[in-house]
Structures are given as C-alpha cells and as structure tokens.
N, C-alpha and C positions, 0 to 999 in steps of 0.2 A: 810239881805235878805228877801224881803217881798214874801208872798204867795200870787199873784193875785187873784181876784174875777174869773176870766175866768179860772183859773188854774183847771185842772181835780180833784185836792185834796181838793179845797177851800170847797167845801160843806159838805163834809164827815169830815173833821177837824173841820169845825163849829159846826156840829151836836155832835161831841165825846165830844169836848171841853166845848158846852153849857150844855150836860148831865152832865159833871162833876162839872162844876160850880154851876148847878141848884141843885145838890144833897150833894154836898162836905159841912159840918159843919166845923165850926172852932177847933172844935177838933174832930179827927179822928185818927183810927189807919189802918195802911199800912205795907206792906211787902216791904221794901228797898232790890232791886236785890242781892247785895247791889251795890249802887251806889252814891257817891258824888260829889261834884262840885265846884272847887274854882277858882274864876274869878281873873282877873288882873288889872281892873279898880281900880282904887286911891289904888295903891299897896303902901305901906304894911298894908293897912286897905282894905280889900278885903271882897266881898261878898263871903260866902261861905255857904255848906247846904248839906240836904241831899235828894235824886230824891225816891220817891214811888207812886204806886197807892192808893186809897184813900181807899183801904181795903184789908183784908187777901189775898194772892196770893203766894202761893208756888212756883210758875212757873214764879215769876217775873222777876227772870234772863233772860227770853228769851227778856224783854225789854231790855235791857241794853248792853249786849257784842256785838261788830262788829263778835266776832269768832262765835258766837249763830245766829247771823244773815246770815251770809255766810253760815253757816252749814245747814241754813233751806233754803236757797237763797228764802228770803224774798225779798220782791219787795219794792219799796218804797212808795208807799200806805201802804203797812203792816206796815214799820217801823216807819213812821209819824203817823199813828193812834195809834200805841204802845208807842210811845213817848207822844204823845199827852194826854195819859191816866193819865200819873204821874203828880204829883206836886212837883215842887221843893222848899222845905221850907227851907229857907234861911236867914241867918244873916251876920250881919258885925264881922268881927274876925281880929285882928291884927295878921300877919304872925308870930311872935314871943311869944306872948303873948295870950295865948286863954282864954276861958270860959268855962262853963257847956255844954254848946251847942256843943262848939268844941269838948270836951271831949267823948259827944255822937256820933258826926261826925267821930271820930277817932277810937271809936271802932265798928260803923258799917262799915268802911271800912276795918276790918280786918277779917269780918264775910265771912267764904267759903260757904254759901248759904242764902238765903233770910231769912230776922230778922225783925221780927215786932217791931213798932216803934209807940209809941203814940205821937202825934203832937198837939199841941196847937199853931193856929195860931193869930194872931193880925188881920189881916182881910183876907176874900176870896181871891183866886188866881189872879194875874190881866191877861190880855188879851197879854201880851207879851211874845215873844219868841226870843231864839237865835238859827238862821240857820247861818253857814259860811262853809268854806273848812276844819276846822280844828276840830270843836268839834262834837260830835253826836247833833242833835237837843234838844233842850231843852225847855219845854213848861210850861206854868202856874208858874210862880214864886211867891211866897207868903211869907209875913214878919213872920218869926218864933218866938214865943214868949217863948215856951219850948218844951222839946221832952224827952221822956222818952223811954229805951227799955224795953219791954214786955216780953223780955225772953234773956238768957243769949247768946249770938252770938257764934255758933261754929266757932271754929277757928283751924287752920291747925296748928301743935306740930312745924314746921319749920318757922311759921310766928310768933308765939308767942317765938320763941328762936332769930329768927334777931331782933324783936321789942324790946325785953328785953335787947339784948347786945347794952350797951351806949357807948362802945368803937368800935364798927365796922363803919368803912367809909361807906358812902351812895352806894359810886361806888360800894364798897366792898359786900354790903348787896342786890343789885340790881343782879349783877352776881351770888352771889348764891342761889338767889330765882330762877333766871332762869335757872341755872344748875341742880335745883330741880322740874324743868316743870310746874313751874307757868307761866301762862300767861301774856302777855305785859300788857293787862287790869288790870289784879290783881295788878301787882308790879306799874303801875301808880296809882292805889289807894292809896296804901302805902306811894308811894313818896308824892303824892298830899296833903295827910292828914297829913304830917310832922312827919312819926313815923319812918324814916330810917335815918341813921347817927349817928355821936356822939351826945351825948345828948346835950351839950350846943350849938349844930351847927343845931338843928333840927328846923325846921320851914315849914308852910305851902307852899306849892308850884302851882302856878297856875296850872290849869289842862293843859292848851295849852303848857306849859314850860315842864312839868312831862312826856307828851306824847313823845315828841321829844328827851327828856333827856334820857327816857328808851332805845329807838329806836336807838339813837346815841350811846350810851354807849355799849349795848351788841353787836352791830354790828361793831363797832370798836373793840373790842376783841376778833371778829371772824375775822375780816380780818389780824390782826397782827399773828394768826395761818394759814390763807390762804395763805398768801404772802410766806411762806415756802413750800407750796407744789408744785408739777410740773403742768406746764400748760397744757390745754386741748389740745387735736391735731386735732380738727377740729370745725368747726362753728355749733353752737347748737342754735335752735330758740324756742322759748318758748311763747304760749300765751293764753289771759284768758280773759274773759267779765264778767263785773256785774254793774248792777245799772247805766249803760250810759258810764261806764270805760274801754276801750277796749286799752290792753296791749300788745305789742311786744317786747320779751329781746331778746337780740343778745348776746350770747356768744362767744368771739373771741380766738383763740390761742395765748396768748401774758400774760404778766405779768398785775397784777391788776391793773384797773383802772375802774373808774365809772361814768357813764354821765346819766341824765334823761332828757329828750325834752318832754314836754308836748304841746299840741295843741288843742285850741278849735274852733267850726266854730261858729260865730255870727251870728245868721241869719236876725238879725236886722240891723246888720251893713254892711253884707256881707261881712266881712272881719276873717280871721285867726289871733288869737292871741297866742304868744307862749311864754312857759317859760321852764329855762333851768338852770342847774346847773352841774357841773363836778369835779370831783378830779383825779388830777395823782395818779402815785404809792405811792408818799408821802403822809404824812396824809393830810387831810383836815383841816384847821387852822380855817376858816371862817364859819357863817352860811350860809345854802342853801336858801339865801334870796328871791330868784324867785321863784324856786319849793316849798319852805318852809316846812313842815311837812312830806310832801307825798316821798321827797326825802329820809327822813330817814327810814321812813316806808318800800319804795321797796328796799331800801338797806340790811334792815334787812332779808327780806325775799328772797333774792337771796343770801346773803351771807350763810344763813342756810343750804341752797343745797350746796353751794361750799365746805362749811365745812363738809358735809354729805359724799359727793364723794371725800372730800381730793384732790381737783384741785382748781387752779385758772384761771382766765381768763381776759380778759377785755371786760366790760358790757356796752352795750347801751340799754337804756330802753326808749322805745315808747309808750307816753299814749296819745291816742285817746280821748277826752271827747264830748259826745253827746251833744246838746244843750238843755239839761233838766236842771230842773230848783231848783231841793232840793240835795243840798251836804248833806252827811250822815257822813261826819269826816275821818281822813285819816287813823283810823283802819280798815275799810273796805278796804282802799287799800293795807294794807299789808296783809290782807287775801285773796286779788285777787292774789296778787303777790306771794304769799305763794302756792297757789294751782295749777297757771301757771305752777310755777318749780317742782309740783308733777308729771305732766304731763311727756311722753315720749316728748323727744325733737326731732323735727325735725333734720336731720344733713346732712351739706353740706361741700363740699371740698374748696369751696372758697366763698369770701364776696359777689359777683356779684351775685352766686346762690341763697345765704341766701338772699340779698337783694330783689331780683325778688320775693320770697316767701313772704315776708315780705309785699311787695307791693299789693299783691292779696288781701290783708285781711283789707288796710288801704282805707277810704274815702279821707282823705285828702292827696293829692301826697305824696308819702314816699321822694321823692329827696328834699322836703320843710324842713325834716326833717333832712336827711342825710346831706345837703349843710350847716346846723346851726352846724352840731355836730363838737363840740373842738376835742373830741376823735377821729374821724376819720382824721380828719385834722392832727392830732398828728402823727397817724399813717402811713398816705400818707408822711410826711414831713421825719421820720424816716426809712422808707422804711424797716420795719423790718418785714412784712407779703408778704408772696409770693403769686402770681396770685390776687393779689388787684386791 
C-alpha cells in the first residue's frame, strides 16, 4: 500500500524519515522496543531483523506494541510517525540454520524491556516501507552487517524456563506463557524468533504466520472450555471503535458458533466490499481466508470474555471499516475487540430489538450484513431461537 502525496500524513512522514536518513550513520546504537520481524518472501531463506530507533530510548516499547498504542489511544498519525522513526536492520537467514545475527535477534526477542543494540549497516536505510492489513507498519529497511548487544537483556524467568525447555511442544509453550499473563505480542516474538518448541523442530516463523498461530491456538483452547458452559439467556450487544474500525458484536443465547463479517465502503468506486468467515459448533478446520488474521484476533478477544463470565453464545461480529488509508495491523483489532468486551453490554430480549440497536450506529445498512450471515441463516433454519 502506498502513501499518496495528497495524504494528510505524507509531509510529516517525509520530514521524520528525511531527518532520520540525514542524521543516521552506518554505525549506531539504538534501543529495540524489543521488536523483531521475520518475513515470508523467499521462504525458507527469509529476511529477518531487529527494529530500533537510531538512539537510546528507554520508552521505545511505545513504538512497538498494539497494546500500548490502544492504551494511549494513539491516532494514525502518531502511530505512523513512531513507526517511521525506527530502522529495520535486516539480513537473510535460513529458518532452520541461523547465524550470529540470528542469535542476536533471538536474544532481543526475549527481552522484557528495551535493550540497547549496536548496529553496523552495510548501507543507509532505503525509502521502501511495508503497509498491509496484517502487520504493523514497517519503514526504513537497511542491510545489516553486524549487531552487538550493548547490555544483557532483562528476561522474565518464565521465558528463560520455556525457551530453555527443549522438550516442550510449541503449542504447550504458547499456552503456558499465555496462562502466565504474557501478551500476545510477547508470545508472537518468541515463536517468530524460533525459540519455542522441541529443540530439533525449532525454526524461524514469519511474523504474519506467528500472529495468527498464537491467536488461533489460544482461542481454540478457550473454546474447548467455553463449550462446557451454559449459554447466556439474553441478547448482548457490545461495540467500540478505533482508527476507523467500528465493531458491533452480538452475542446470542445459543451454543458456541462464530462469524465475522467485514464491510468497507470504497468512495472511489461507490461500492461496498464484504469479507466473511464462519465456524459452526464444530472445530474450524480451514484457514479463514476471507477475513484472514482479524478473524482470529477477534475470536480471541471475545472468547476471553466468555471464559471470564463462564458462558457460551453464538457470536456475530460486524466490522465496518471507514475509507481510511493506513492499516496498522491485526493486533490493533484484537485490542478493539477486547475493549468492547470490557464494557457493560446492551441487553435485549430478542434478536429484532438487538438488531435495531446495532443499525443505529452503522453507516452501511445493517441488513446488508444480516442478509449475508451464515450464522443467522442457520439459526432461522433450525428455529432454535424464540421470537427470532
């Protein structure tokens, strides 16, 4: 995705990147938030590396984690400028057989707070950048020649234990870390860096894949518990909005099933685009290829709530995307969903009343969502809900 010259962000981004490129030397020390990135292009020999501002910054974690962005309610401009202030010092590594740079990258990924790294670049950062619906924005890639830790990273004892256990399966490691209150972002880094799982099976995992793997695995484990709870006894509506993403989440008194429908109005074509994925009470066996990573991020945020209240429900998630130009990654969508579920729900006795309430906040006609819903069609056909 490009940032066009008439974009409201273009001038500010050009300035901050211009200042960085003008002032940066081929050898610099910066505080990684910590953050790493593993690409998928040319797999199994992929670009990977460390992101860092070109200076010491004990608060650089604010540049990296969606959890922090949401907590501070940063706007798109702030997020982009923060991201554009970092250099992506990268190199090519085989996913199974790393090198000295891979080792440094792995040590950085284990750190619980910003860690100073000395970077020696082969040449100054380029002007290219990565913007898509999946990843956090990545700017300023530069070929890395050498990287040396300037300090010993501070590592949580649980992380040391899990990484040091060469016989623990990756799935078990992910769930263990989650149960010990590590964030999805922290777990993603460790999985992506190839530090989880049985020793001989460990390998670098492209960041895009690791994000989905973590959200999918954790939410699946929660669903197995949720299916044993009693169903809710009324219709509950939750909603929230952030960075042009408006969510309406409807919980219905029924056994667990889950659907996400996304819609975006394209002002250029005067058309509305839809994306949709669904799973019944049975386990989902294929990748959510339409909604992609957001499906799993949404599912995790909602399943955390259901597990907390010890109830199950059929869930319909509606996401209305404004015609905005800068995606900030699926991690943001996980946090919006979580925040919506923290709020007091609106309660209704029937679907019709809940639907009317949802309609009042959507700009795209709600019936366009409802008519597409596989879940609502299934409910109508089974006639399991009264007053539908």
